[in-house]
PyMOL CGO cylinders between C-alpha atoms (Angstrom):
from pymol import cmd
from pymol.cgo import CYLINDER

trace = [
    CYLINDER, -27.03, -23.49, -67.42, -28.26, -20.01, -68.26, 0.3, 1, 1, 1, 1, 1, 1,
    CYLINDER, -28.26, -20.01, -68.26, -26.37, -16.81, -67.44, 0.3, 1, 1, 1, 1, 1, 1,
    CYLINDER, -26.37, -16.81, -67.44, -29.06, -15.97, -64.86, 0.3, 1, 1, 1, 1, 1, 1,
    CYLINDER, -29.06, -15.97, -64.86, -28.66, -19.36, -63.17, 0.3, 1, 1, 1, 1, 1, 1,
    CYLINDER, -28.66, -19.36, -63.17, -24.88, -18.94, -63.09, 0.3, 1, 1, 1, 1, 1, 1,
    CYLINDER, -24.88, -18.94, -63.09, -25.20, -15.44, -61.57, 0.3, 1, 1, 1, 1, 1, 1,
    CYLINDER, -25.20, -15.44, -61.57, -27.83, -16.65, -59.09, 0.3, 1, 1, 1, 1, 1, 1,
    CYLINDER, -27.83, -16.65, -59.09, -25.52, -19.42, -57.88, 0.3, 1, 1, 1, 1, 1, 1,
    CYLINDER, -25.52, -19.42, -57.88, -22.73, -16.90, -57.28, 0.3, 1, 1, 1, 1, 1, 1,
    CYLINDER, -22.73, -16.90, -57.28, -25.02, -14.50, -55.47, 0.3, 1, 1, 1, 1, 1, 1,
    CYLINDER, -25.02, -14.50, -55.47, -26.44, -17.29, -53.30, 0.3, 1, 1, 1, 1, 1, 1,
    CYLINDER, -26.44, -17.29, -53.30, -22.97, -17.51, -51.71, 0.3, 1, 1, 1, 1, 1, 1,
    CYLINDER, -22.97, -17.51, -51.71, -22.61, -13.70, -51.55, 0.3, 1, 1, 1, 1, 1, 1,
    CYLINDER, -22.61, -13.70, -51.55, -19.40, -13.79, -53.60, 0.3, 1, 1, 1, 1, 1, 1,
    CYLINDER, -19.40, -13.79, -53.60, -17.85, -11.34, -56.01, 0.3, 1, 1, 1, 1, 1, 1,
    CYLINDER, -17.85, -11.34, -56.01, -17.06, -12.47, -59.54, 0.3, 1, 1, 1, 1, 1, 1,
    CYLINDER, -17.06, -12.47, -59.54, -13.38, -12.68, -58.57, 0.3, 1, 1, 1, 1, 1, 1,
    CYLINDER, -13.38, -12.68, -58.57, -14.12, -14.84, -55.51, 0.3, 1, 1, 1, 1, 1, 1,
    CYLINDER, -14.12, -14.84, -55.51, -16.51, -17.11, -57.45, 0.3, 1, 1, 1, 1, 1, 1,
    CYLINDER, -16.51, -17.11, -57.45, -13.90, -17.53, -60.18, 0.3, 1, 1, 1, 1, 1, 1,
    CYLINDER, -13.90, -17.53, -60.18, -11.33, -18.52, -57.57, 0.3, 1, 1, 1, 1, 1, 1,
    CYLINDER, -11.33, -18.52, -57.57, -13.48, -21.42, -56.38, 0.3, 1, 1, 1, 1, 1, 1,
    CYLINDER, -13.48, -21.42, -56.38, -14.37, -22.48, -59.91, 0.3, 1, 1, 1, 1, 1, 1,
    CYLINDER, -14.37, -22.48, -59.91, -10.81, -22.25, -61.18, 0.3, 1, 1, 1, 1, 1, 1,
    CYLINDER, -10.81, -22.25, -61.18, -11.56, -19.54, -63.73, 0.3, 1, 1, 1, 1, 1, 1,
    CYLINDER, -11.56, -19.54, -63.73, -10.81, -15.83, -63.96, 0.3, 1, 1, 1, 1, 1, 1,
    CYLINDER, -10.81, -15.83, -63.96, -13.12, -12.95, -63.08, 0.3, 1, 1, 1, 1, 1, 1,
    CYLINDER, -13.12, -12.95, -63.08, -13.31, -12.01, -66.74, 0.3, 1, 1, 1, 1, 1, 1,
    CYLINDER, -13.31, -12.01, -66.74, -14.60, -15.47, -67.66, 0.3, 1, 1, 1, 1, 1, 1,
    CYLINDER, -14.60, -15.47, -67.66, -17.22, -15.28, -64.89, 0.3, 1, 1, 1, 1, 1, 1,
    CYLINDER, -17.22, -15.28, -64.89, -18.36, -11.92, -66.29, 0.3, 1, 1, 1, 1, 1, 1,
    CYLINDER, -18.36, -11.92, -66.29, -18.61, -13.32, -69.83, 0.3, 1, 1, 1, 1, 1, 1,
    CYLINDER, -18.61, -13.32, -69.83, -20.69, -16.28, -68.64, 0.3, 1, 1, 1, 1, 1, 1,
    CYLINDER, -20.69, -16.28, -68.64, -23.00, -13.97, -66.67, 0.3, 1, 1, 1, 1, 1, 1,
    CYLINDER, -23.00, -13.97, -66.67, -23.33, -11.68, -69.70, 0.3, 1, 1, 1, 1, 1, 1,
    CYLINDER, -23.33, -11.68, -69.70, -24.16, -14.65, -71.92, 0.3, 1, 1, 1, 1, 1, 1,
    CYLINDER, -24.16, -14.65, -71.92, -21.26, -14.12, -74.34, 0.3, 1, 1, 1, 1, 1, 1,
    CYLINDER, -21.26, -14.12, -74.34, -19.80, -17.55, -73.52, 0.3, 1, 1, 1, 1, 1, 1,
    CYLINDER, -19.80, -17.55, -73.52, -21.38, -20.73, -72.19, 0.3, 1, 1, 1, 1, 1, 1,
    CYLINDER, -21.38, -20.73, -72.19, -19.96, -22.58, -69.21, 0.3, 1, 1, 1, 1, 1, 1,
    CYLINDER, -19.96, -22.58, -69.21, -18.54, -26.00, -69.97, 0.3, 1, 1, 1, 1, 1, 1,
    CYLINDER, -18.54, -26.00, -69.97, -20.49, -29.04, -68.83, 0.3, 1, 1, 1, 1, 1, 1,
    CYLINDER, -20.49, -29.04, -68.83, -17.85, -29.66, -66.18, 0.3, 1, 1, 1, 1, 1, 1,
    CYLINDER, -17.85, -29.66, -66.18, -18.10, -26.09, -64.89, 0.3, 1, 1, 1, 1, 1, 1,
    CYLINDER, -18.10, -26.09, -64.89, -21.89, -26.29, -64.79, 0.3, 1, 1, 1, 1, 1, 1,
    CYLINDER, -21.89, -26.29, -64.79, -21.65, -29.52, -62.78, 0.3, 1, 1, 1, 1, 1, 1,
    CYLINDER, -21.65, -29.52, -62.78, -19.22, -27.91, -60.34, 0.3, 1, 1, 1, 1, 1, 1,
    CYLINDER, -19.22, -27.91, -60.34, -21.60, -24.97, -59.85, 0.3, 1, 1, 1, 1, 1, 1,
    CYLINDER, -21.60, -24.97, -59.85, -24.48, -27.39, -59.31, 0.3, 1, 1, 1, 1, 1, 1,
    CYLINDER, -24.48, -27.39, -59.31, -22.44, -29.30, -56.75, 0.3, 1, 1, 1, 1, 1, 1,
    CYLINDER, -22.44, -29.30, -56.75, -21.72, -26.13, -54.79, 0.3, 1, 1, 1, 1, 1, 1,
    CYLINDER, -21.72, -26.13, -54.79, -25.30, -24.92, -55.03, 0.3, 1, 1, 1, 1, 1, 1,
    CYLINDER, -25.30, -24.92, -55.03, -27.44, -28.04, -54.75, 0.3, 1, 1, 1, 1, 1, 1,
    CYLINDER, -27.44, -28.04, -54.75, -25.30, -30.36, -52.67, 0.3, 1, 1, 1, 1, 1, 1,
    CYLINDER, -25.30, -30.36, -52.67, -24.70, -27.37, -50.39, 0.3, 1, 1, 1, 1, 1, 1,
    CYLINDER, -24.70, -27.37, -50.39, -20.97, -27.97, -50.16, 0.3, 1, 1, 1, 1, 1, 1,
    CYLINDER, -20.97, -27.97, -50.16, -19.75, -24.85, -48.36, 0.3, 1, 1, 1, 1, 1, 1,
    CYLINDER, -19.75, -24.85, -48.36, -17.67, -22.69, -50.65, 0.3, 1, 1, 1, 1, 1, 1,
    CYLINDER, -17.67, -22.69, -50.65, -14.00, -23.10, -49.85, 0.3, 1, 1, 1, 1, 1, 1,
    CYLINDER, -14.00, -23.10, -49.85, -14.34, -26.66, -48.60, 0.3, 1, 1, 1, 1, 1, 1,
    CYLINDER, -14.34, -26.66, -48.60, -11.58, -28.71, -50.18, 0.3, 1, 1, 1, 1, 1, 1,
    CYLINDER, -11.58, -28.71, -50.18, -12.85, -31.66, -52.16, 0.3, 1, 1, 1, 1, 1, 1,
    CYLINDER, -12.85, -31.66, -52.16, -10.13, -33.68, -50.45, 0.3, 1, 1, 1, 1, 1, 1,
    CYLINDER, -10.13, -33.68, -50.45, -8.63, -32.96, -47.04, 0.3, 1, 1, 1, 1, 1, 1,
    CYLINDER, -8.63, -32.96, -47.04, -4.94, -33.90, -46.85, 0.3, 1, 1, 1, 1, 1, 1,
    CYLINDER, -4.94, -33.90, -46.85, -4.97, -33.93, -43.03, 0.3, 1, 1, 1, 1, 1, 1,
    CYLINDER, -4.97, -33.93, -43.03, -3.61, -37.42, -42.18, 0.3, 1, 1, 1, 1, 1, 1,
    CYLINDER, -3.61, -37.42, -42.18, -6.05, -37.66, -39.27, 0.3, 1, 1, 1, 1, 1, 1,
    CYLINDER, -6.05, -37.66, -39.27, -8.95, -37.28, -41.70, 0.3, 1, 1, 1, 1, 1, 1,
    CYLINDER, -8.95, -37.28, -41.70, -7.58, -39.13, -44.73, 0.3, 1, 1, 1, 1, 1, 1,
    CYLINDER, -7.58, -39.13, -44.73, -4.49, -41.31, -44.63, 0.3, 1, 1, 1, 1, 1, 1,
    CYLINDER, -4.49, -41.31, -44.63, -1.76, -40.25, -47.08, 0.3, 1, 1, 1, 1, 1, 1,
    CYLINDER, -1.76, -40.25, -47.08, -1.90, -41.77, -50.55, 0.3, 1, 1, 1, 1, 1, 1,
    CYLINDER, -1.90, -41.77, -50.55, 0.83, -42.49, -53.05, 0.3, 1, 1, 1, 1, 1, 1,
    CYLINDER, 0.83, -42.49, -53.05, -0.82, -40.34, -55.69, 0.3, 1, 1, 1, 1, 1, 1,
    CYLINDER, -0.82, -40.34, -55.69, 0.46, -36.77, -55.22, 0.3, 1, 1, 1, 1, 1, 1,
    CYLINDER, 0.46, -36.77, -55.22, -2.73, -35.37, -56.80, 0.3, 1, 1, 1, 1, 1, 1,
    CYLINDER, -2.73, -35.37, -56.80, -4.64, -36.37, -53.70, 0.3, 1, 1, 1, 1, 1, 1,
    CYLINDER, -4.64, -36.37, -53.70, -2.56, -34.17, -51.41, 0.3, 1, 1, 1, 1, 1, 1,
    CYLINDER, -2.56, -34.17, -51.41, -3.58, -30.79, -52.84, 0.3, 1, 1, 1, 1, 1, 1,
    CYLINDER, -3.58, -30.79, -52.84, -6.04, -28.68, -50.84, 0.3, 1, 1, 1, 1, 1, 1,
    CYLINDER, -6.04, -28.68, -50.84, -8.01, -25.71, -52.08, 0.3, 1, 1, 1, 1, 1, 1,
    CYLINDER, -8.01, -25.71, -52.08, -6.84, -22.73, -50.00, 0.3, 1, 1, 1, 1, 1, 1,
    CYLINDER, -6.84, -22.73, -50.00, -9.62, -20.95, -48.13, 0.3, 1, 1, 1, 1, 1, 1,
    CYLINDER, -9.62, -20.95, -48.13, -10.53, -17.54, -49.45, 0.3, 1, 1, 1, 1, 1, 1,
    CYLINDER, -10.53, -17.54, -49.45, -9.95, -14.75, -46.95, 0.3, 1, 1, 1, 1, 1, 1,
    CYLINDER, -9.95, -14.75, -46.95, -13.07, -12.60, -46.62, 0.3, 1, 1, 1, 1, 1, 1,
    CYLINDER, -13.07, -12.60, -46.62, -12.85, -9.08, -45.24, 0.3, 1, 1, 1, 1, 1, 1,
]
cmd.load_cgo(trace, "trace")
């Protein structure tokens, strides 16, 4: 993934670097470095960006919903964590 592709993905969701980093699990500074081309995104990060962009998963949608009406509870505690929605002004 090129810096331009990474930036284009962020802009397609109309997000700031800080907001984009929140959804990707990285800091704003790291987003800036990737967009500037000083560091390359990991393969995992590139796949996550592709999932958001090409699968059209709305930004902020948890990958797993812990609502028991949607998904019954599981024994594995890792499955009960939701991604908090980002408040937009």
